[in-house]
C-alpha positions in Angstrom: 0.0 30.5 -53.9 -2.2 32.5 -51.6 -3.6 35.7 -53.2 -3.5 38.6 -50.9 -6.1 41.2 -51.6 -5.8 44.8 -50.6 -5.9 45.3 -46.8 -4.7 41.7 -46.0 -1.4 40.9 -44.5 0.5 37.6 -44.7 2.0 36.2 -41.5 4.9 33.7 -41.4 2.8 31.7 -38.8 -0.6 31.8 -40.5 -0.4 31.6 -44.3 -2.5 28.6 -45.1 -5.5 30.5 -46.1 -7.0 33.9 -46.7 -10.5 34.8 -46.9 -11.7 38.0 -48.6 -15.0 39.8 -48.4 -17.0 41.8 -50.6 -20.4 43.3 -50.1 -22.2 40.2 -51.1 -20.5 37.9 -48.5 -17.5 35.8 -47.8 -15.3 34.1 -50.3 -12.4 31.6 -49.7 -9.3 31.8 -51.8 -5.8 30.2 -51.9 -5.1 26.6 -51.3 -8.1 25.8 -49.2 -11.6 26.4 -50.7 -15.1 25.4 -49.4 -16.8 27.0 -46.5 -17.5 23.8 -44.5 -13.8 22.9 -44.6 -12.8 26.5 -43.7 -15.2 26.5 -40.7 -13.9 23.2 -39.4 -10.3 24.6 -39.6 -11.3 27.7 -37.7 -13.1 25.7 -35.0 -10.1 23.5 -34.6 -7.8 26.5 -34.4 -10.0 28.1 -31.7 -10.0 24.9 -29.6 -6.2 24.5 -29.9 -5.4 28.2 -29.1 -3.7 29.0 -25.9 -6.2 30.7 -23.5 -5.6 34.3 -22.4 -6.7 35.1 -18.9 -9.5 37.6 -18.6 -8.7 41.1 -17.2 -9.6 40.9 -13.6 -12.1 43.6 -12.2 -10.3 43.9 -9.0 -7.6 46.6 -8.7 -4.0 45.9 -9.3 -3.7 43.2 -11.9 -0.2 41.7 -12.4 2.0 42.3 -15.4 0.6 40.1 -18.2 -1.6 40.2 -21.4 -5.3 39.9 -20.7 -8.5 39.4 -22.7 -11.4 41.8 -22.1 -14.9 42.5 -23.5 -16.9 45.7 -24.0 -20.5 46.1 -23.7 -21.1 46.1 -27.5 -22.2 43.1 -29.6 -21.8 42.3 -33.3 -23.7 39.2 -34.6 -24.7 38.4 -31.0 -21.2 38.3 -29.6 -19.7 40.9 -27.3 -16.6 42.6 -29.0 -13.2 41.9 -27.4 -9.8 43.3 -27.1 -6.4 42.3 -25.6 -4.6 44.5 -23.1 -0.9 44.1 -22.0 0.1 45.5 -18.5 3.8 46.3 -18.0 5.6 45.2 -14.9 5.9 48.8 -13.5 2.2 49.2 -13.5 0.9 50.7 -10.2 -2.4 52.1 -9.3 -0.8 55.3 -7.8 0.7 56.3 -11.1 -1.2 56.7 -14.4 0.6 55.2 -17.4 0.3 56.3 -21.1 -1.6 53.9 -23.4 -0.9 52.8 -27.0 -3.9 51.4 -28.9 -2.6 49.1 -31.7 -5.1 48.3 -34.5 -4.4 45.2 -36.6 -4.8 45.0 -40.4 -7.2 42.9 -42.3 -7.6 39.8 -42.1 -5.5 39.6 -38.9 -6.2 39.4 -35.1 -5.2 41.3 -32.0 -3.3 38.3 -30.8 -1.2 38.2 -34.0 -0.7 42.0 -33.9 0.6 41.8 -30.4 2.9 39.0 -31.5 4.3 40.6 -34.6 4.3 44.4 -33.7 6.6 44.3 -30.7 4.6 46.7 -28.8 4.1 44.6 -25.7 7.8 44.0 -25.3 8.4 47.7 -25.8 5.6 48.5 -23.2 7.6 46.4 -20.7 10.7 48.3 -21.2 9.2 51.9 -21.5 6.2 51.6 -19.1 3.0 52.0 -21.0 -0.2 50.1 -21.4 -0.7 48.3 -24.9 -4.1 47.7 -26.1 -5.0 45.5 -29.2 -8.8 45.6 -30.3 -10.3 42.9 -32.4 -12.1 43.6 -35.6 -15.2 41.9 -37.0 -14.4 38.3 -38.1 -15.4 34.7 -38.0 -14.7 32.5 -34.9 -12.1 35.1 -33.7 -10.2 35.0 -37.1 -10.1 36.9 -40.3 -11.0 40.2 -38.6 -11.2 43.5 -40.3 -12.6 47.1 -39.9 -14.9 49.6 -41.5 -12.5 52.6 -42.3 -15.2 54.1 -44.6 -13.6 53.1 -48.1 -12.2 49.8 -46.7 -12.7 46.9 -46.1 -15.0 44.1 -46.9 -18.2 43.2 -44.9 -17.3 45.5 -42.0 -17.5 48.4 -44.5 -20.4 47.0 -46.5 -22.4 46.8 -43.2 -21.3 50.1 -42.1 -20.0 48.9 -38.8 -19.4 51.5 -36.2 -15.8 50.8 -35.6 -15.0 54.3 -34.6 -17.5 54.0 -31.8 -16.1 50.6 -30.9 -12.5 52.0 -30.5 -13.8 54.8 -28.4 -15.6 52.2 -26.1 -12.3 50.3 -25.8 -10.5 53.4 -24.8 -13.2 54.2 -22.2 -13.3 50.6 -20.9 -9.6 50.5 -20.3 -9.5 53.9 -18.7 -12.3 52.9 -16.3 -10.6 49.7 -15.4 -7.0 50.7 -15.3 -5.0 53.7 -14.2 -4.4 55.4 -17.6 -3.0 58.9 -18.3 -5.7 60.3 -20.4 -3.4 63.0 -21.7 -1.2 60.4 -23.2 -3.4 58.0 -25.2 -2.0 57.1 -28.7 -3.2 55.1 -31.6 -1.2 53.0 -34.2 -2.7 50.9 -37.1 -1.5 49.0 -40.1 -3.2 48.7 -43.5 -7.0 48.5 -42.9 -6.3 49.2 -39.3 -4.2 52.3 -40.3 -7.1 53.5 -42.4 -9.3 53.3 -39.4 -6.7 55.2 -37.4 -6.9 58.0 -39.9 -10.7 58.0 -39.7 -10.7 57.8 -35.8 -8.2 60.8 -35.7 -10.4 62.9 -37.9 -13.8 62.0 -36.1 -12.6 61.5 -32.5 -9.2 63.1 -32.3 -10.1 64.8 -29.0 -9.4 61.5 -27.3 -5.9 61.2 -28.6 -2.4 62.7 -28.2 -0.9 61.5 -31.3 -1.4 58.8 -34.1 0.7 56.6 -36.4 -1.2 55.1 -39.4 1.0 52.7 -41.3 0.6 51.4 -45.0 -2.6 53.3 -45.2 -4.4 56.2 -46.7 -7.4 58.3 -45.9 -9.7 57.8 -48.9 -10.6 55.7 -51.8 -13.4 53.3 -53.1 -13.8 49.6 -53.3 -14.2 49.6 -57.1 -14.6 52.0 -60.1 -18.4 51.9 -59.8 -18.6 52.9 -56.2 -18.6 56.5 -54.9 -15.4 57.8 -53.4 -15.1 58.0 -49.6 -12.6 59.9 -47.6 -12.1 61.1 -44.1 -14.0 64.1 -42.9 -12.4 67.4 -42.1 -10.5 66.5 -38.7 -12.2 67.8 -35.7 -8.8 68.8 -34.1 -5.1 69.1 -35.0 -3.1 65.9 -34.4 0.6 65.0 -34.3 1.1 62.2 -37.0 3.7 59.8 -38.0 3.3 57.5 -40.8 5.5 54.8 -42.5 4.9 53.4 -46.1 6.9 50.9 -48.1 7.5 52.3 -51.6 7.1 48.7 -53.0 3.6 48.4 -51.5 1.4 47.0 -54.2 -1.8 46.6 -52.1 -1.9 50.2 -50.9 0.2 52.1 -53.5 2.2 55.1 -52.1 1.1 57.2 -55.1 -2.5 56.0 -54.9 -4.6 54.6 -57.6 -5.7 51.0 -58.2 -4.0 48.3 -56.1 -2.0 46.2 -58.6 -3.3 42.9 -57.3 -6.8 43.9 -56.8 -9.4 42.0 -59.1 -12.0 44.4 -57.9 -10.1 47.6 -59.0 -9.9 48.9 -55.4 -8.6 52.5 -55.5 -6.8 54.5 -52.8 -5.8 58.1 -52.3 -2.1 58.8 -52.3 -0.3 59.1 -49.1 0.6 62.7 -50.0 -3.1 63.6 -50.6 -3.9 62.1 -47.2 -1.0 64.2 -45.4 -2.2 67.3 -47.2 -5.4 67.1 -45.1 -3.4 67.1 -41.9 -0.8 69.7 -43.1 -3.8 72.0 -43.5 -5.5 71.0 -40.3 -2.2 71.4 -38.2 -1.3 74.5 -40.1 2.2 73.3 -40.8 4.8 75.0 -42.9 4.6 74.1 -46.6 8.3 73.4 -47.1 9.3 70.2 -45.4 12.7 68.9 -44.1 14.1 65.8 -45.7 16.7 63.4 -44.4 18.1 60.2 -45.8 18.8 57.1 -43.5 19.8 53.6 -43.7 22.1 54.3 -46.7 19.3 55.8 -48.6 16.6 53.1 -48.2 14.7 55.3 -45.7 13.7 59.0 -46.4 12.3 60.9 -43.5 10.1 64.0 -44.3 9.0 66.3 -41.6 6.6 69.2 -41.7 7.0 72.0 -39.3 6.7 74.1 -37.3 3.0 73.3 -36.9 0.4 74.9 -34.7 0.3 73.4 -31.1 3.4 71.2 -31.8 1.3 69.0 -34.1 4.1 67.9 -36.2 3.8 65.5 -39.2 6.5 62.9 -40.0 6.7 60.6 -43.1 9.0 57.6 -43.3 9.3 56.2 -46.9 10.8 52.7 -46.9 12.5 51.8 -50.3 12.5 48.2 -51.2 9.7 47.4 -48.7 6.2 46.2 -49.4 2.9 45.7 -47.6 4.3 44.2 -44.4 4.6 45.5 -40.9 8.0 47.1 -40.9 9.2 45.8 -37.5 11.8 43.5 -36.1 9.7 40.4 -36.3 10.2 40.7 -40.1 13.2 43.0 -40.7 15.4 40.7 -38.5 15.0 38.1 -41.2 16.6 40.4 -43.9 20.1 39.3 -45.1 23.0 40.7 -43.1 24.1 44.0 -44.5 20.6 44.9 -45.7 20.1 48.6 -44.6 16.6 47.8 -43.4 17.7 44.8 -41.2 16.6 45.5 -37.7 14.3 48.4 -38.7 11.7 48.6 -35.9 8.6 50.7 -36.4 7.5 50.2 -32.8 10.5 52.0 -31.4 10.3 54.8 -33.9 6.7 55.4 -33.3 7.1 55.4 -29.4 9.9 57.8 -29.8 7.5 60.2 -31.6 4.8 59.5 -29.2 6.3 59.7 -25.8 6.8 63.6 -25.8 3.2 64.2 -27.0 0.3 65.0 -24.7 -3.3 65.7 -25.5 -4.1 69.4 -25.4 -7.6 70.2 -23.9 -7.7 73.3 -26.2 -5.9 71.9 -29.2 -6.5 74.1 -32.3 -8.7 72.9 -35.1 
């Protein structure tokens, strides 16, 4: 059985190995061990992978998913992202953009496949962008969210700066509505979204960090790290499984962590934004899906910067989208639950305010 460490996600199509990272380097775990064999498997996977066309530099690219690079290197390689252009893309009309940040140890390609945002982009008419984290041979990628995770955090990689470069690169090459740029992230990616929203929120109209919190530490001996005071107010929606053992809803030590990794609670993280957005203290609560979903909303908030929390009962550390929920038994109240649609419904009415309060 493969052991999933905090910040890692299991995928139905890639569950033969997991590699975790501490400050001292890489370690293989699960059924396959040994670095030489791991490298051979990764190289073979790269060779067998379907090629994604490069984003053309000429105007008017056709609807498709493209690969692109930014002028930023890590370990000698330029950093990459994927961008999906919908059929209704036209140079004359700027489109909104959703940046979707994968979890550890995942990839942009897998995130596109499992999140459902590219299909939704085709239907709703927005550009979907999937940045790649730090990894090995294009796999096992992760992010420096401050308190998590792995080698990216240990090396203090500037992933906030990288995401800002991705946004600027797409805006330079495509016709993007800069007032409607949004960011989504899952697990380690969601933690980076919290950090990005706090440090570079002036670039965004709204965010949705999932299965994530804004602070913690890798072990009991390490100092605690948390997001700084947000630079601007921000509309925010988050979704969290109440059975999540890797990033517990109530915070504390991840139950499957042999390193005693600790996290803030979701509520402690939201309290930062409740104060920043100057929301009313008394929230509104709704029950949905026969009681398996609780929706808590804080408002009114200054500048229409509302906060929404979805709590999913009976759900763990898995992307809460149709790729997974459609496999639930018939009659399960969470069957068909689709995070991408819920997030877009929240995003689509939000615009970046040039003078947003802070």
